[in-house]
N, C-alpha and C positions, 0 to 999 in steps of 0.2 A: 467342301463339305467339311473337312479336317477341322476347319478353324470355327464352322460355325458349332459341330459339337464341343468342341473345347469351352466355345462361349454360354452352350447351355448348360455346361456342366459346372462351370465356375459361379455363374448366375443362380442355377437351382442350389449351389453346395452356401451360397450367402443366404439365399433365401430361407434355408431350412435351420439358419443360425439369427433367431428373433434381436440378439444383444444388435450380433452385429449389422441389423437391417434399421435398427434404433439408431447405431451411432454413425452410418451412412447416409440416412437418408432423412431422417428425422431431426438431429442434435444441431446440423447446420442452419435448418430453420428455426429452434430455440434460440439459437446464438445468434442471429440477424437481430432477432425481435428483441433481445437484453440487450445487445449491445449500442444496436441502433438510438437507443435512448438514454444509454450511458455514455456513450463517446460525446463528447464537447469539447470544443478546445477554449469556450468562453470561461473565465474565472469567476465564481459565488460563491460563497458562504464565507468568505475572507473572516477569521477572524481578529476583530479590532477593538484594542486598549486604547485607553488615552486618557493623559496626566492632565488636569485642569484645575484649575482654583473653581469653589462651588458658584461665584458670580457672575463666571466669564460667559458672558451670553454671547459673544459669536463662537466661543470654541466649544460651545453647547449645542447652538444651529447647525456648526458644521458635524458636530457628530451625530447629532440627529438625522440630520439627511443623509449619511453616511448609513445608518442604519434600515432607515426608509428605502435607501435606493433601490435595495433586493442585492447589490452586491455584495455586503458586508453584513455580519453578525457580531453579536457580544462575545469578546473573551469568555472564556468561561470564568475564571477566578478574577470578578470587577475590583477583588480588595488589591489585588498583587499591583506593584507599579507596574507601569508601563514596558520599563527596560525588560526588567526581570519577567515578566511576562511572556517578552519575544525572546528571550534566552531560554527559557524553562519549555520552551513547546506551547505554551497556551495559548499564544497571539501569534497571527502571520504578519501583522502592520502596527505601530503603536504610532501615533501622535501626541507631540509633546508640545504644551503652551509655552509661551515665552517667558522669560520671568516677570512677573506683574502680571501676566494674563494677555489674552491673545485681543482682546479687546482695546485695552488700554494702548497696545503697541500698534495696533492699527487706527488709533485715532493720533499716536505721534507719524504714522506715516510710515512707518520700518515694521510691520506684522511680518513675524517670519517665524513659520513654526517646525519644528523637527520631526521628522519622518524616519522614523525606523523598520525598515521590511526584511524580512526571514524569507532569505534565499534560496532556500532548500528546493523549493519546490518553485523552479524558474518560470512554469506557464503561471503561479498567482505573482509572481514578484514581477513580471513584466507589465503586469497591467492595474497592477495596484496605483502608481503615480497618476497614469491617466484617468483613472475611477476618482482620486483626490482631485485633481485639478477641477473635473468635470461638477462635482461638488460645489468645491470654493464657488466656483463660476455663479452657477444656482444659488448658495447661498448671497453672495452679491446681490443679484437683481433683486431676491428674495425683501433686503434691505435698503434698495435704492441706489446702491452705485453703480458709477461706471466701469463697465468690464474693462474699458483700456487702461483701467488707470487703478485694479484693483491693490489695496497694501496690504495683500499678503502675500508669501513666497514659502515657496519651501525650501528646507535643508535636509534632503537625504541621504540617508547611509544605508548603504545594502549590505547585511550581515550575514555571515558563515560562505559567502560564497560571491564577493566584490565585484568579480569582473563578469560575474553573470554568465559563466562559460556551462555552456550546457552539459558538457563530459562530466563533470562535477556531479550533474544531476542525476546522468546514465549511469554512471561507472556502479555507484553504490546497488542503485535498481538493480541492476544486470546481477551484480554478484547474488542479491538476494533468490533473484527468478530465477536463475543458471543452478544455483544452489537447492533450489525446490523441484526443477524439473530432474534435477539426477536425482535426487533423491527416490521421488516416487517412480519413476525409469525402473532402477535397478530392485527395488523392493518388488513392487507390484509384479514384474516380470520374474523374479527368483522365486515369489511364491507359487506364480502360475504356471510358470516351467513343470517345478514338481508336481501340481494336478493333471498338466499335461501329460507328463510321462508316466504318471499311473502311482507313482512313488508317495503320496501322499501318506496313504493307508497302510505303508511301512512305516512312515514316521509315527501314525496314531498308536497305532499297534506296539510301539515300543515304550517300555517304561519311564514314560516323561510327561510331563503336561503339553497342554494345549499351549500355555502362557507361554510354558519356554519354548517351543518349536518356534512359532509366531517372533522371541525376541532373538532365537536364533539366526533366524531368519534378515532379522532387522539390523541388527548392531554391528554387523559386519560393512553390510553398506551405510550406516552413518558414518563410521569410520570411513571409507572412501569417500562419502558427500563433502566431509570436514577436509580433508585432500583438496577435493576439488574446488573449493571454496577459498582454501589459501592461496591457492594456483593463480584462480582468478582473480583475487584482492591483490595479490601481488604483481601480477602483468597489469592490470586497472593503473593502480597504483604509476609504477615506473611508467609504463607506456603515454598516460596521462598526465602526469604530474600530480594525480588526485592527493589531496593531505588526507590525513588520518589523523584527527584529533583528541579522539578519546581514547579509551583504555582497551588494549586486545586483551584482556580477560573479561570485561563487560563485553565483548564482541563476542567470544567464545563462549559466554554464557547464555548471550540471547541467542544461538545457533544450535545449545542442547533447547533451550524452552521451543525453539522452532522445532526441533526434532523430535518431542511429545506428541505436538499436533501432524507435523508430515509425516513422521512414519504412521499413526493413526489413519491416518487421510489413504497412504498408500495399502495398509493391509485392509483397509474397508474396501477399497477399488478392486485389489485382488477378488475379494469374494464373489465378483458380481463378473469373473472373467474366469473362461476354461483355455484359452488358447494365447500363446506369446501376442499372438499377431491383436488378440481382442484386446489385451494389456497393454500395448503398444498405442492401439486407437485410441482406449479409455483415456492414459495417460495425455494422450496430446488433446482430446477436447477437453478434459478437468482443467490442464496444465494451463492451457488459453483461458479459459475463462474467470479462471486464476488470475493470471496476469490480466487481465483486461479491468478485472476488476478491483485489484489491488490498493489502484493509487499507483503502482509504479512506473506509468504513463501518462497518465491523464489523473487530474486531480480527484479524488474519492468523493470531495464533499458537493462535486459536480453534478452525482447521481441522481437520480430520483429517488423520492425517498424508501421504497422499496429495495431498491438495488444497495442504498447505504448501510440498508440493514443485512442484505447480503455481504458486502465487503466487510462488515461490522464481525462475521462470522469465518469470514476468509484468510486463514491463516497466513498467509502470503501478505494482506495489508498489514498486521505489525510487526510481521518482520521487517518488510521493507523501512518502515517506519523506524524502527531499531535502526537496523542496518545504516539508514542517512544519517540517521542523529548521532549515530556514536561517530561515522568518520568525518562527518563538516561540523557539526559541532559540541561534540565532548558531552556526554549524557548525562543529564540529573538522576537521582534515587529514586526520583518520587516517577519521572519520566519511563526510567528502566525496569521499574516492579511493575507500574501498569500494563506495558504492553508484555512485559515476560508473563503476565501475572495471567493476560489475554488470552496469551498461546495457548498457558497451561490448560485454562479452563475450556477452551474449543478443543485441546488435545485431549483431554479428559473424556469428554462426550464423545467423540469419536472413537476413542479405545474399547470404549463400554459397547456403542455399538457395534463394531467391527469383529469383539472376540464372542457376541450374542452371536452376529450373524457367519461367523466363522466355526460355532457349534452347531448351528441348524443345518449348514451347508455340508458339513463332512462327517457327521455322526448319521 
């Protein structure tokens, strides 16, 4: 009977907290609906660039079949040469016709096209060559060639992760994800603790602005998250021999841009929690969704259109891409500016909403 009394007391206490009921009973159902449509190991929407002569009929057929297959899409900047497109992050793979064109090489019996694969995302890279082989076979059938003697070969180069080492893919992703979770957990619980203890009213009565209070509660944990990021980075590089190709200062700049969005999300979440238990549960739910919809583990290009838009406003998506690019490739100015700009834009919106909600909640 004593245990039954405890059971009724705890269940009743939970039911009296609507936010906790939603987090425990409703959000798992929402997560399974969202993630079941998002999680797929099949590589799609692979950005393809091509270098070919205008009159290269066979190469043009290979390219058109690739785009029509549903696995590939056109690279963003078609004016950029294929090698630069892959190096700048505008394409995931480039196919380059041999000198004189693929059609002439096939007639000579020595058709060979070069394939450059960006292997920063291993799930995509592992599928690309198999997809292209199937496409070349389809082109051969259309042109009446004998499949047993198709004179088209691949000269494949794997860029940025030549050995297709999974750890090179995972360590940058985990650096970004661990930093994100640590930042959210520290800031959200710190603000919620003040609310739970009833000391926020004292802070609000002090002759300081609400903006100062929020920044004062956030900035110390930005520093702690930075230390955490550096520790995780060093451990990952030393333990798994992961390279760091780019600039450390670009890495720091990416972290600061990410903090604009990460702190805004944390403060926004803290507005909806009144106890540390709720805060930690909220961080777990939000961080898990952000992680699965970030491209850290599964290519975000594979998601359905609606979830790709959700991924686009997810700060972790842009931070994962930046960290992976800086560590394995060495980022370009345009790539760095684009993703930092997206982080700052998303962060500005989140801060605006968080400040407005903060006023409504605590006045």
